[in-house]
C-alpha atoms as an extended CHARMM CRD file, in Angstrom:
* protein
*
       285  EXT
         1         1  UNK       CA              0.1120000000       34.9640000000        5.5400000000  PROA      1               0.0000000000
         2         2  UNK       CA             -0.7300000000       31.3570000000        4.6220000000  PROA      2               0.0000000000
         3         3  UNK       CA              1.8050000000       29.0800000000        2.9900000000  PROA      3               0.0000000000
         4         4  UNK       CA              1.7300000000       28.5110000000       -0.7680000000  PROA      4               0.0000000000
         5         5  UNK       CA              1.9680000000       24.9870000000       -2.1650000000  PROA      5               0.0000000000
         6         6  UNK       CA              3.0140000000       23.8990000000       -5.6440000000  PROA      6               0.0000000000
         7         7  UNK       CA              1.8000000000       20.3610000000       -6.4010000000  PROA      7               0.0000000000
         8         8  UNK       CA              3.2250000000       18.3100000000       -9.2700000000  PROA      8               0.0000000000
         9         9  UNK       CA              1.5940000000       15.2070000000      -10.7620000000  PROA      9               0.0000000000
        10        10  UNK       CA             -1.8570000000       16.7060000000      -10.2410000000  PROA      10              0.0000000000
        11        11  UNK       CA             -3.7700000000       13.7970000000      -11.7980000000  PROA      11              0.0000000000
        12        12  UNK       CA             -2.4480000000       11.2110000000       -9.3380000000  PROA      12              0.0000000000
        13        13  UNK       CA             -4.2450000000        9.8520000000       -6.2780000000  PROA      13              0.0000000000
        14        14  UNK       CA             -1.8090000000       11.3830000000       -3.7750000000  PROA      14              0.0000000000
        15        15  UNK       CA             -1.9050000000       14.8170000000       -5.3940000000  PROA      15              0.0000000000
        16        16  UNK       CA             -5.7110000000       14.8050000000       -5.4140000000  PROA      16              0.0000000000
        17        17  UNK       CA             -5.7450000000       13.9250000000       -1.7160000000  PROA      17              0.0000000000
        18        18  UNK       CA             -3.4650000000       16.8900000000       -1.0030000000  PROA      18              0.0000000000
        19        19  UNK       CA             -5.6800000000       19.1760000000       -3.0770000000  PROA      19              0.0000000000
        20        20  UNK       CA             -8.8010000000       18.0900000000       -1.1780000000  PROA      20              0.0000000000
        21        21  UNK       CA             -7.1450000000       18.6100000000        2.2070000000  PROA      21              0.0000000000
        22        22  UNK       CA             -5.6630000000       21.9980000000        1.2490000000  PROA      22              0.0000000000
        23        23  UNK       CA             -9.0880000000       23.0590000000       -0.0610000000  PROA      23              0.0000000000
        24        24  UNK       CA            -10.6230000000       22.2210000000        3.3260000000  PROA      24              0.0000000000
        25        25  UNK       CA             -7.8240000000       24.0920000000        5.0930000000  PROA      25              0.0000000000
        26        26  UNK       CA             -8.2990000000       27.1430000000        2.9160000000  PROA      26              0.0000000000
        27        27  UNK       CA             -4.6710000000       26.9360000000        1.7670000000  PROA      27              0.0000000000
        28        28  UNK       CA             -3.3550000000       28.5110000000       -1.4180000000  PROA      28              0.0000000000
        29        29  UNK       CA             -1.9960000000       26.0130000000       -3.9380000000  PROA      29              0.0000000000
        30        30  UNK       CA             -1.3150000000       25.4290000000       -7.6050000000  PROA      30              0.0000000000
        31        31  UNK       CA             -1.6530000000       21.8510000000       -8.8360000000  PROA      31              0.0000000000
        32        32  UNK       CA             -0.0430000000       21.0440000000      -12.1850000000  PROA      32              0.0000000000
        33        33  UNK       CA             -0.3290000000       17.9020000000      -14.2880000000  PROA      33              0.0000000000
        34        34  UNK       CA              2.5030000000       16.3950000000      -16.3160000000  PROA      34              0.0000000000
        35        35  UNK       CA              1.1820000000       18.2480000000      -19.3820000000  PROA      35              0.0000000000
        36        36  UNK       CA              1.2870000000       21.5500000000      -17.4960000000  PROA      36              0.0000000000
        37        37  UNK       CA              4.6910000000       20.9980000000      -15.9210000000  PROA      37              0.0000000000
        38        38  UNK       CA              7.0920000000       18.3150000000      -17.1150000000  PROA      38              0.0000000000
        39        39  UNK       CA              9.5170000000       17.9930000000      -14.2050000000  PROA      39              0.0000000000
        40        40  UNK       CA             12.1310000000       16.5110000000      -16.5770000000  PROA      40              0.0000000000
        41        41  UNK       CA             12.5620000000       20.0060000000      -18.0560000000  PROA      41              0.0000000000
        42        42  UNK       CA             14.8110000000       22.0240000000      -15.7250000000  PROA      42              0.0000000000
        43        43  UNK       CA             14.1350000000       25.3070000000      -17.4950000000  PROA      43              0.0000000000
        44        44  UNK       CA             10.3650000000       24.9470000000      -17.1880000000  PROA      44              0.0000000000
        45        45  UNK       CA             10.6490000000       23.8570000000      -13.5620000000  PROA      45              0.0000000000
        46        46  UNK       CA             12.8480000000       26.8440000000      -12.7140000000  PROA      46              0.0000000000
        47        47  UNK       CA             10.5220000000       29.2770000000      -14.4820000000  PROA      47              0.0000000000
        48        48  UNK       CA              7.3820000000       27.9200000000      -12.8030000000  PROA      48              0.0000000000
        49        49  UNK       CA              8.8790000000       27.9300000000       -9.3150000000  PROA      49              0.0000000000
        50        50  UNK       CA             10.3580000000       31.4040000000       -9.8120000000  PROA      50              0.0000000000
        51        51  UNK       CA              7.0000000000       32.7010000000      -11.0690000000  PROA      51              0.0000000000
        52        52  UNK       CA              4.7500000000       31.0770000000       -8.4230000000  PROA      52              0.0000000000
        53        53  UNK       CA              7.1580000000       31.4400000000       -5.4770000000  PROA      53              0.0000000000
        54        54  UNK       CA              5.8480000000       28.4960000000       -3.4240000000  PROA      54              0.0000000000
        55        55  UNK       CA              6.7720000000       27.8910000000        0.1920000000  PROA      55              0.0000000000
        56        56  UNK       CA              6.4170000000       24.1430000000       -0.3570000000  PROA      56              0.0000000000
        57        57  UNK       CA              6.8180000000       21.9730000000       -3.4550000000  PROA      57              0.0000000000
        58        58  UNK       CA              4.8340000000       18.7280000000       -3.0920000000  PROA      58              0.0000000000
        59        59  UNK       CA              6.2690000000       16.3760000000       -5.6840000000  PROA      59              0.0000000000
        60        60  UNK       CA              3.5530000000       13.8270000000       -6.4370000000  PROA      60              0.0000000000
        61        61  UNK       CA              4.8190000000       13.2640000000       -9.9820000000  PROA      61              0.0000000000
        62        62  UNK       CA              6.3190000000        9.8090000000      -10.5410000000  PROA      62              0.0000000000
        63        63  UNK       CA              6.9220000000        7.0200000000      -13.0220000000  PROA      63              0.0000000000
        64        64  UNK       CA              5.1500000000        4.0950000000      -11.3060000000  PROA      64              0.0000000000
        65        65  UNK       CA              5.2140000000        1.3240000000      -13.9230000000  PROA      65              0.0000000000
        66        66  UNK       CA              7.3300000000       -1.2600000000      -12.1090000000  PROA      66              0.0000000000
        67        67  UNK       CA              7.4700000000       -3.8220000000      -14.9340000000  PROA      67              0.0000000000
        68        68  UNK       CA              7.7910000000       -1.3380000000      -17.7990000000  PROA      68              0.0000000000
        69        69  UNK       CA             10.7070000000        0.3250000000      -15.9880000000  PROA      69              0.0000000000
        70        70  UNK       CA             12.8680000000       -2.7210000000      -16.7730000000  PROA      70              0.0000000000
        71        71  UNK       CA             12.9290000000       -1.6660000000      -20.4310000000  PROA      71              0.0000000000
        72        72  UNK       CA             11.8260000000        1.9840000000      -20.1480000000  PROA      72              0.0000000000
        73        73  UNK       CA             14.5190000000        2.6260000000      -17.5440000000  PROA      73              0.0000000000
        74        74  UNK       CA             15.6250000000        5.8960000000      -19.1290000000  PROA      74              0.0000000000
        75        75  UNK       CA             12.1370000000        7.3740000000      -18.7140000000  PROA      75              0.0000000000
        76        76  UNK       CA             11.9110000000        6.0180000000      -15.1560000000  PROA      76              0.0000000000
        77        77  UNK       CA             15.3000000000        7.5180000000      -14.2550000000  PROA      77              0.0000000000
        78        78  UNK       CA             14.4050000000       10.8400000000      -15.9060000000  PROA      78              0.0000000000
        79        79  UNK       CA             11.1240000000       11.2470000000      -14.0090000000  PROA      79              0.0000000000
        80        80  UNK       CA             12.0100000000        9.6280000000      -10.6800000000  PROA      80              0.0000000000
        81        81  UNK       CA             15.6180000000       10.8370000000      -10.6330000000  PROA      81              0.0000000000
        82        82  UNK       CA             16.4480000000       13.8050000000      -12.8460000000  PROA      82              0.0000000000
        83        83  UNK       CA             13.0020000000       15.3710000000      -12.3730000000  PROA      83              0.0000000000
        84        84  UNK       CA             13.5060000000       15.2800000000       -8.6170000000  PROA      84              0.0000000000
        85        85  UNK       CA             16.9440000000       16.8610000000       -9.0510000000  PROA      85              0.0000000000
        86        86  UNK       CA             15.3420000000       19.6640000000      -11.0690000000  PROA      86              0.0000000000
        87        87  UNK       CA             12.7770000000       20.3410000000       -8.3410000000  PROA      87              0.0000000000
        88        88  UNK       CA             15.4740000000       20.2980000000       -5.6720000000  PROA      88              0.0000000000
        89        89  UNK       CA             17.5540000000       22.8470000000       -7.6040000000  PROA      89              0.0000000000
        90        90  UNK       CA             14.5540000000       25.1300000000       -8.0870000000  PROA      90              0.0000000000
        91        91  UNK       CA             13.5130000000       24.7260000000       -4.4400000000  PROA      91              0.0000000000
        92        92  UNK       CA             16.9190000000       25.9100000000       -3.2170000000  PROA      92              0.0000000000
        93        93  UNK       CA             16.9110000000       28.8530000000       -5.6290000000  PROA      93              0.0000000000
        94        94  UNK       CA             13.4920000000       29.9920000000       -4.3650000000  PROA      94              0.0000000000
        95        95  UNK       CA             14.0020000000       29.0460000000       -0.6920000000  PROA      95              0.0000000000
        96        96  UNK       CA             11.1520000000       26.5180000000       -0.8340000000  PROA      96              0.0000000000
        97        97  UNK       CA             10.8350000000       23.2500000000        1.0620000000  PROA      97              0.0000000000
        98        98  UNK       CA             10.7940000000       20.1740000000       -1.1930000000  PROA      98              0.0000000000
        99        99  UNK       CA              8.4280000000       17.3690000000       -0.1570000000  PROA      99              0.0000000000
       100       100  UNK       CA              9.2270000000       14.2330000000       -2.1500000000  PROA      100             0.0000000000
       101       101  UNK       CA              7.7390000000       10.7410000000       -2.0020000000  PROA      101             0.0000000000
       102       102  UNK       CA              9.8020000000        7.5980000000       -2.3700000000  PROA      102             0.0000000000
       103       103  UNK       CA              8.9860000000        3.9190000000       -1.9510000000  PROA      103             0.0000000000
       104       104  UNK       CA              9.5410000000        0.7180000000        0.0070000000  PROA      104             0.0000000000
       105       105  UNK       CA             10.9380000000       -0.7140000000       -3.2510000000  PROA      105             0.0000000000
       106       106  UNK       CA             14.2920000000        0.9360000000       -2.5180000000  PROA      106             0.0000000000
       107       107  UNK       CA             14.8300000000       -2.0990000000       -0.2390000000  PROA      107             0.0000000000
       108       108  UNK       CA             15.5560000000       -5.6620000000       -1.3570000000  PROA      108             0.0000000000
       109       109  UNK       CA             13.0100000000       -7.2390000000        1.0210000000  PROA      109             0.0000000000
       110       110  UNK       CA             15.5000000000       -9.6880000000        2.5230000000  PROA      110             0.0000000000
       111       111  UNK       CA             15.8040000000       -8.1980000000        6.0330000000  PROA      111             0.0000000000
       112       112  UNK       CA             12.8330000000      -10.1760000000        7.3380000000  PROA      112             0.0000000000
       113       113  UNK       CA             11.6490000000       -7.4120000000        9.6690000000  PROA      113             0.0000000000
       114       114  UNK       CA             10.4300000000       -3.8300000000        9.2020000000  PROA      114             0.0000000000
       115       115  UNK       CA             12.8680000000       -1.3920000000        7.6330000000  PROA      115             0.0000000000
       116       116  UNK       CA             14.0750000000        1.6160000000        9.6070000000  PROA      116             0.0000000000
       117       117  UNK       CA             15.1270000000        4.9360000000        8.0860000000  PROA      117             0.0000000000
       118       118  UNK       CA             18.6790000000        3.9550000000        9.1080000000  PROA      118             0.0000000000
       119       119  UNK       CA             18.6720000000        0.8270000000        6.9100000000  PROA      119             0.0000000000
       120       120  UNK       CA             20.6990000000        0.9360000000        3.7040000000  PROA      120             0.0000000000
       121       121  UNK       CA             18.6410000000        0.7250000000        0.4910000000  PROA      121             0.0000000000
       122       122  UNK       CA             19.3770000000       -2.0370000000       -2.0170000000  PROA      122             0.0000000000
       123       123  UNK       CA             16.7540000000       -2.0680000000       -4.7980000000  PROA      123             0.0000000000
       124       124  UNK       CA             16.3010000000       -5.2030000000       -6.9130000000  PROA      124             0.0000000000
       125       125  UNK       CA             14.5450000000       -3.6670000000       -9.9290000000  PROA      125             0.0000000000
       126       126  UNK       CA             14.9250000000       -0.6170000000      -12.1730000000  PROA      126             0.0000000000
       127       127  UNK       CA             11.9130000000        1.1250000000      -10.6510000000  PROA      127             0.0000000000
       128       128  UNK       CA             13.4930000000        0.8850000000       -7.1980000000  PROA      128             0.0000000000
       129       129  UNK       CA             16.8220000000        2.0880000000       -8.6060000000  PROA      129             0.0000000000
       130       130  UNK       CA             15.1270000000        5.1110000000      -10.1840000000  PROA      130             0.0000000000
       131       131  UNK       CA             13.4160000000        6.0340000000       -6.9120000000  PROA      131             0.0000000000
       132       132  UNK       CA             16.6870000000        5.6630000000       -5.0130000000  PROA      132             0.0000000000
       133       133  UNK       CA             18.3460000000        8.0240000000       -7.4970000000  PROA      133             0.0000000000
       134       134  UNK       CA             15.6480000000       10.5860000000       -6.6930000000  PROA      134             0.0000000000
       135       135  UNK       CA             16.3160000000       10.1530000000       -2.9710000000  PROA      135             0.0000000000
       136       136  UNK       CA             20.0200000000       10.8060000000       -3.5210000000  PROA      136             0.0000000000
       137       137  UNK       CA             19.2940000000       14.0040000000       -5.4290000000  PROA      137             0.0000000000
       138       138  UNK       CA             17.0520000000       15.2330000000       -2.6000000000  PROA      138             0.0000000000
       139       139  UNK       CA             19.7940000000       14.5410000000       -0.0470000000  PROA      139             0.0000000000
       140       140  UNK       CA             22.5610000000       16.1640000000       -2.0940000000  PROA      140             0.0000000000
       141       141  UNK       CA             20.7140000000       19.1180000000       -3.6580000000  PROA      141             0.0000000000
       142       142  UNK       CA             17.9140000000       20.2580000000       -1.3230000000  PROA      142             0.0000000000
       143       143  UNK       CA             18.4600000000       22.4880000000        1.7230000000  PROA      143             0.0000000000
       144       144  UNK       CA             15.1530000000       21.8310000000        3.4750000000  PROA      144             0.0000000000
       145       145  UNK       CA             13.1900000000       18.7410000000        2.5630000000  PROA      145             0.0000000000
       146       146  UNK       CA             10.7690000000       16.0550000000        3.6170000000  PROA      146             0.0000000000
       147       147  UNK       CA             11.7610000000       12.7570000000        2.0170000000  PROA      147             0.0000000000
       148       148  UNK       CA              8.8320000000       10.4090000000        2.6660000000  PROA      148             0.0000000000
       149       149  UNK       CA              8.9410000000        6.7030000000        1.8720000000  PROA      149             0.0000000000
       150       150  UNK       CA              5.5020000000        5.1290000000        1.4350000000  PROA      150             0.0000000000
       151       151  UNK       CA              4.3450000000        1.6020000000        0.6050000000  PROA      151             0.0000000000
       152       152  UNK       CA              1.3930000000        0.1000000000       -1.2840000000  PROA      152             0.0000000000
       153       153  UNK       CA             -0.2660000000        3.4990000000       -1.6730000000  PROA      153             0.0000000000
       154       154  UNK       CA             -4.0110000000        3.3970000000       -2.2980000000  PROA      154             0.0000000000
       155       155  UNK       CA             -6.7170000000        5.9660000000       -2.8610000000  PROA      155             0.0000000000
       156       156  UNK       CA             -8.8990000000        7.1430000000       -5.6940000000  PROA      156             0.0000000000
       157       157  UNK       CA             -6.6010000000        6.3660000000       -8.6140000000  PROA      157             0.0000000000
       158       158  UNK       CA             -5.8850000000        3.8770000000      -11.3950000000  PROA      158             0.0000000000
       159       159  UNK       CA             -2.9400000000        2.3670000000       -9.4850000000  PROA      159             0.0000000000
       160       160  UNK       CA             -5.0040000000        1.8140000000       -6.3280000000  PROA      160             0.0000000000
       161       161  UNK       CA             -4.8900000000       -1.8990000000       -5.4360000000  PROA      161             0.0000000000
       162       162  UNK       CA             -8.4310000000       -2.1010000000       -3.9730000000  PROA      162             0.0000000000
       163       163  UNK       CA             -9.9140000000       -0.6330000000       -7.1660000000  PROA      163             0.0000000000
       164       164  UNK       CA             -7.7710000000       -2.8170000000       -9.4410000000  PROA      164             0.0000000000
       165       165  UNK       CA             -8.7480000000       -5.8600000000       -7.3790000000  PROA      165             0.0000000000
       166       166  UNK       CA            -12.4750000000       -5.1480000000       -7.7240000000  PROA      166             0.0000000000
       167       167  UNK       CA            -11.9860000000       -4.7140000000      -11.4570000000  PROA      167             0.0000000000
       168       168  UNK       CA            -10.1450000000       -8.0580000000      -11.6840000000  PROA      168             0.0000000000
       169       169  UNK       CA            -12.9160000000      -10.0190000000       -9.9520000000  PROA      169             0.0000000000
       170       170  UNK       CA            -15.7470000000       -8.4980000000      -11.9540000000  PROA      170             0.0000000000
       171       171  UNK       CA            -17.5190000000      -11.3570000000      -13.7190000000  PROA      171             0.0000000000
       172       172  UNK       CA            -15.0970000000      -13.9400000000      -12.3100000000  PROA      172             0.0000000000
       173       173  UNK       CA            -15.5690000000      -16.6900000000       -9.7460000000  PROA      173             0.0000000000
       174       174  UNK       CA            -11.8550000000      -17.2740000000       -9.0600000000  PROA      174             0.0000000000
       175       175  UNK       CA             -8.7700000000      -15.0790000000       -8.6830000000  PROA      175             0.0000000000
       176       176  UNK       CA             -5.1070000000      -15.7650000000       -7.8390000000  PROA      176             0.0000000000
       177       177  UNK       CA             -3.2460000000      -13.3380000000       -5.5640000000  PROA      177             0.0000000000
       178       178  UNK       CA              0.2950000000      -13.6900000000       -4.2050000000  PROA      178             0.0000000000
       179       179  UNK       CA              0.6640000000      -14.5940000000       -0.5500000000  PROA      179             0.0000000000
       180       180  UNK       CA              4.4630000000      -14.2230000000       -0.3280000000  PROA      180             0.0000000000
       181       181  UNK       CA              4.7630000000      -10.4410000000       -0.7070000000  PROA      181             0.0000000000
       182       182  UNK       CA              4.3370000000       -8.3630000000        2.4600000000  PROA      182             0.0000000000
       183       183  UNK       CA              4.1500000000       -4.6520000000        3.2190000000  PROA      183             0.0000000000
       184       184  UNK       CA              1.9520000000       -1.9910000000        4.8100000000  PROA      184             0.0000000000
       185       185  UNK       CA             -0.9140000000       -0.5210000000        2.7560000000  PROA      185             0.0000000000
       186       186  UNK       CA             -0.8230000000        3.2800000000        2.9330000000  PROA      186             0.0000000000
       187       187  UNK       CA             -4.0130000000        5.3200000000        2.4850000000  PROA      187             0.0000000000
       188       188  UNK       CA             -3.4710000000        8.6680000000        0.7800000000  PROA      188             0.0000000000
       189       189  UNK       CA             -5.7200000000       10.4730000000        3.3020000000  PROA      189             0.0000000000
       190       190  UNK       CA             -3.5240000000        9.2870000000        6.1820000000  PROA      190             0.0000000000
       191       191  UNK       CA             -0.2850000000       10.0860000000        4.3500000000  PROA      191             0.0000000000
       192       192  UNK       CA             -1.4830000000       13.6430000000        3.6980000000  PROA      192             0.0000000000
       193       193  UNK       CA             -2.4930000000       14.1030000000        7.3450000000  PROA      193             0.0000000000
       194       194  UNK       CA              0.9310000000       12.9650000000        8.5860000000  PROA      194             0.0000000000
       195       195  UNK       CA              2.8950000000       15.0160000000        6.0440000000  PROA      195             0.0000000000
       196       196  UNK       CA              1.0040000000       18.2180000000        6.8200000000  PROA      196             0.0000000000
       197       197  UNK       CA              1.6300000000       17.5650000000       10.5210000000  PROA      197             0.0000000000
       198       198  UNK       CA              5.3590000000       17.2790000000        9.7790000000  PROA      198             0.0000000000
       199       199  UNK       CA              5.2210000000       20.4990000000        7.7560000000  PROA      199             0.0000000000
       200       200  UNK       CA              3.4320000000       22.3560000000       10.5550000000  PROA      200             0.0000000000
       201       201  UNK       CA              6.2200000000       21.3330000000       12.9540000000  PROA      201             0.0000000000
       202       202  UNK       CA              8.9890000000       22.1520000000       10.4520000000  PROA      202             0.0000000000
       203       203  UNK       CA             10.3310000000       18.6800000000       11.2710000000  PROA      203             0.0000000000
       204       204  UNK       CA             12.2070000000       18.1210000000        8.0380000000  PROA      204             0.0000000000
       205       205  UNK       CA             14.2100000000       15.0500000000        7.0470000000  PROA      205             0.0000000000
       206       206  UNK       CA             13.6550000000       11.3930000000        6.0710000000  PROA      206             0.0000000000
       207       207  UNK       CA             10.5440000000        9.5280000000        7.2400000000  PROA      207             0.0000000000
       208       208  UNK       CA              8.6880000000        6.2770000000        6.6660000000  PROA      208             0.0000000000
       209       209  UNK       CA              4.9360000000        6.9470000000        6.5100000000  PROA      209             0.0000000000
       210       210  UNK       CA              2.6270000000        3.9520000000        6.1620000000  PROA      210             0.0000000000
       211       211  UNK       CA             -0.4610000000        2.6470000000        7.8970000000  PROA      211             0.0000000000
       212       212  UNK       CA              0.1570000000        0.5490000000       10.9970000000  PROA      212             0.0000000000
       213       213  UNK       CA              0.5890000000       -3.2400000000       10.9080000000  PROA      213             0.0000000000
       214       214  UNK       CA              1.2150000000       -5.2020000000        7.7250000000  PROA      214             0.0000000000
       215       215  UNK       CA             -0.2050000000       -7.9610000000        5.5420000000  PROA      215             0.0000000000
       216       216  UNK       CA              0.3870000000       -9.9860000000        2.4140000000  PROA      216             0.0000000000
       217       217  UNK       CA             -1.2340000000       -9.0590000000       -0.8930000000  PROA      217             0.0000000000
       218       218  UNK       CA             -3.4530000000      -12.1100000000       -0.4060000000  PROA      218             0.0000000000
       219       219  UNK       CA             -4.5670000000      -11.0320000000        3.0960000000  PROA      219             0.0000000000
       220       220  UNK       CA             -5.3670000000       -7.5320000000        1.8630000000  PROA      220             0.0000000000
       221       221  UNK       CA             -7.3500000000       -8.8770000000       -1.0870000000  PROA      221             0.0000000000
       222       222  UNK       CA             -9.1830000000      -11.3410000000        1.1750000000  PROA      222             0.0000000000
       223       223  UNK       CA            -10.1710000000       -8.5390000000        3.5610000000  PROA      223             0.0000000000
       224       224  UNK       CA            -11.4530000000       -6.3050000000        0.7450000000  PROA      224             0.0000000000
       225       225  UNK       CA            -13.3960000000       -9.0200000000       -1.0790000000  PROA      225             0.0000000000
       226       226  UNK       CA            -15.0280000000      -10.2110000000        2.1370000000  PROA      226             0.0000000000
       227       227  UNK       CA            -16.1710000000       -6.6770000000        2.9500000000  PROA      227             0.0000000000
       228       228  UNK       CA            -17.6920000000       -6.0890000000       -0.5020000000  PROA      228             0.0000000000
       229       229  UNK       CA            -19.3800000000       -9.4890000000       -0.4860000000  PROA      229             0.0000000000
       230       230  UNK       CA            -17.6400000000      -11.1770000000       -3.4250000000  PROA      230             0.0000000000
       231       231  UNK       CA            -18.7260000000      -14.8260000000       -3.5480000000  PROA      231             0.0000000000
       232       232  UNK       CA            -15.8840000000      -16.2160000000       -5.6350000000  PROA      232             0.0000000000
       233       233  UNK       CA            -12.8030000000      -18.2030000000       -4.6430000000  PROA      233             0.0000000000
       234       234  UNK       CA             -9.5460000000      -16.4390000000       -3.8180000000  PROA      234             0.0000000000
       235       235  UNK       CA             -6.5380000000      -18.6650000000       -4.5410000000  PROA      235             0.0000000000
       236       236  UNK       CA             -3.1180000000      -18.0890000000       -2.9020000000  PROA      236             0.0000000000
       237       237  UNK       CA             -0.2160000000      -17.9290000000       -5.3410000000  PROA      237             0.0000000000
       238       238  UNK       CA              3.5230000000      -17.2430000000       -5.3080000000  PROA      238             0.0000000000
       239       239  UNK       CA              5.4670000000      -14.4220000000       -6.9160000000  PROA      239             0.0000000000
       240       240  UNK       CA              7.2040000000      -17.0430000000       -9.0520000000  PROA      240             0.0000000000
       241       241  UNK       CA              3.8240000000      -18.0980000000      -10.5080000000  PROA      241             0.0000000000
       242       242  UNK       CA              3.6230000000      -14.8110000000      -12.4030000000  PROA      242             0.0000000000
       243       243  UNK       CA              5.9680000000      -14.0890000000      -15.2620000000  PROA      243             0.0000000000
       244       244  UNK       CA              6.6930000000      -10.4610000000      -14.3660000000  PROA      244             0.0000000000
       245       245  UNK       CA              9.6380000000       -8.6240000000      -15.9690000000  PROA      245             0.0000000000
       246       246  UNK       CA             10.5650000000       -6.9430000000      -12.6740000000  PROA      246             0.0000000000
       247       247  UNK       CA             11.4820000000       -8.7600000000       -9.4670000000  PROA      247             0.0000000000
       248       248  UNK       CA              9.3500000000       -7.8490000000       -6.4570000000  PROA      248             0.0000000000
       249       249  UNK       CA             10.8840000000       -7.6950000000       -2.9700000000  PROA      249             0.0000000000
       250       250  UNK       CA              9.3530000000      -10.1570000000       -0.4940000000  PROA      250             0.0000000000
       251       251  UNK       CA              9.0450000000       -8.1750000000        2.7500000000  PROA      251             0.0000000000
       252       252  UNK       CA              9.1720000000       -4.3690000000        2.5940000000  PROA      252             0.0000000000
       253       253  UNK       CA              7.2580000000       -3.3750000000        5.7150000000  PROA      253             0.0000000000
       254       254  UNK       CA              8.3120000000        0.1060000000        6.8340000000  PROA      254             0.0000000000
       255       255  UNK       CA              8.9320000000        0.9510000000       10.4900000000  PROA      255             0.0000000000
       256       256  UNK       CA              7.5610000000        4.4710000000       10.9920000000  PROA      256             0.0000000000
       257       257  UNK       CA             10.0100000000        5.4360000000       13.7530000000  PROA      257             0.0000000000
       258       258  UNK       CA             10.3280000000        8.3450000000       14.6360000000  PROA      258             0.0000000000
       259       259  UNK       CA              6.9920000000        9.5310000000       13.2140000000  PROA      259             0.0000000000
       260       260  UNK       CA              4.9700000000        9.0850000000       16.4110000000  PROA      260             0.0000000000
       261       261  UNK       CA              7.7260000000       10.7410000000       18.4580000000  PROA      261             0.0000000000
       262       262  UNK       CA              7.6080000000       13.7020000000       16.0610000000  PROA      262             0.0000000000
       263       263  UNK       CA              3.9010000000       14.3400000000       15.3630000000  PROA      263             0.0000000000
       264       264  UNK       CA              2.3660000000       12.6370000000       18.3970000000  PROA      264             0.0000000000
       265       265  UNK       CA              0.4410000000        9.8910000000       16.6340000000  PROA      265             0.0000000000
       266       266  UNK       CA              0.8030000000        6.8610000000       14.3990000000  PROA      266             0.0000000000
       267       267  UNK       CA             -1.3020000000        6.2130000000       11.3260000000  PROA      267             0.0000000000
       268       268  UNK       CA             -4.3410000000        3.9540000000       11.8630000000  PROA      268             0.0000000000
       269       269  UNK       CA             -3.9170000000        0.2960000000       10.9570000000  PROA      269             0.0000000000
       270       270  UNK       CA             -4.3750000000       -0.8400000000        7.3620000000  PROA      270             0.0000000000
       271       271  UNK       CA             -7.7680000000       -2.4990000000        8.0070000000  PROA      271             0.0000000000
       272       272  UNK       CA             -9.1860000000        0.7310000000        9.4270000000  PROA      272             0.0000000000
       273       273  UNK       CA             -7.7780000000        2.6640000000        6.4720000000  PROA      273             0.0000000000
       274       274  UNK       CA             -9.1300000000        0.1940000000        3.9110000000  PROA      274             0.0000000000
       275       275  UNK       CA            -12.6160000000        0.2850000000        5.4670000000  PROA      275             0.0000000000
       276       276  UNK       CA            -12.6740000000        4.0880000000        5.3710000000  PROA      276             0.0000000000
       277       277  UNK       CA            -11.6530000000        4.0410000000        1.7260000000  PROA      277             0.0000000000
       278       278  UNK       CA            -14.2980000000        1.4760000000        0.7590000000  PROA      278             0.0000000000
       279       279  UNK       CA            -16.9530000000        3.5380000000        2.5490000000  PROA      279             0.0000000000
       280       280  UNK       CA            -15.7280000000        6.7510000000        0.9410000000  PROA      280             0.0000000000
       281       281  UNK       CA            -16.0970000000        5.1120000000       -2.4830000000  PROA      281             0.0000000000
       282       282  UNK       CA            -19.5970000000        3.8700000000       -1.6070000000  PROA      282             0.0000000000
       283       283  UNK       CA            -18.5150000000        0.2330000000       -1.9800000000  PROA      283             0.0000000000
       284       284  UNK       CA            -19.7070000000       -0.6710000000        1.5240000000  PROA      284             0.0000000000
       285       285  UNK       CA            -22.0120000000        1.0010000000        4.0340000000  PROA      285             0.0000000000
């Protein structure tokens, strides 16, 4: 009998990537949007999980507005914290495995080298604090879980940096991008592949899952714009040049140890992943 998957946050880029992969695998799943299942509502979460009886709950629901979270912190904490607690409670009650996604923003970015799963989180903005709260609820409430930290996630969604970048440069001949913020872009297709490999091995626990190598926002933008043939001028800028409500950590590269030791492979590097995405979207040939 094949495993059953319940997917939350069905309209997001990560959820859609899971749906596509599970479709190809012939797996049985139910994908629910925020309107269909508000994870902040414990009663509704319990009822849905009890009714569907999933083997795995893939929580792709999240509050991802980093700047808005500084003032809308209650909503951020409810979705990224309390909602995760609700799913963890329901998962235990139904003997399901909870798969939850966290972020590199749980770190302060001051280490100066890639973060290991053994490093202690220290978020510097409300968004990071809300995601750390969710992590704590997974660790304290769930019996079997995959807690997966990802960074600079991109795919076919409104929060995808490559798509936002191409929208920003449309009709422009100059664009400023920060060159003092570093991490590892993470392609949803590669995240899904790695997570399903972890599931197949029943290798539960905390993992960092990002594409190999790292870059600055500026380097990533430069690579994308060169590939699509934009003729404008890309100007390096600093985080301090932008008046953003939320602080951004400087260097949040994730070290994927022990992912390779567990599933037998690392994710491809970020350039390879970005090229595959651009080709998949028909932006390059």
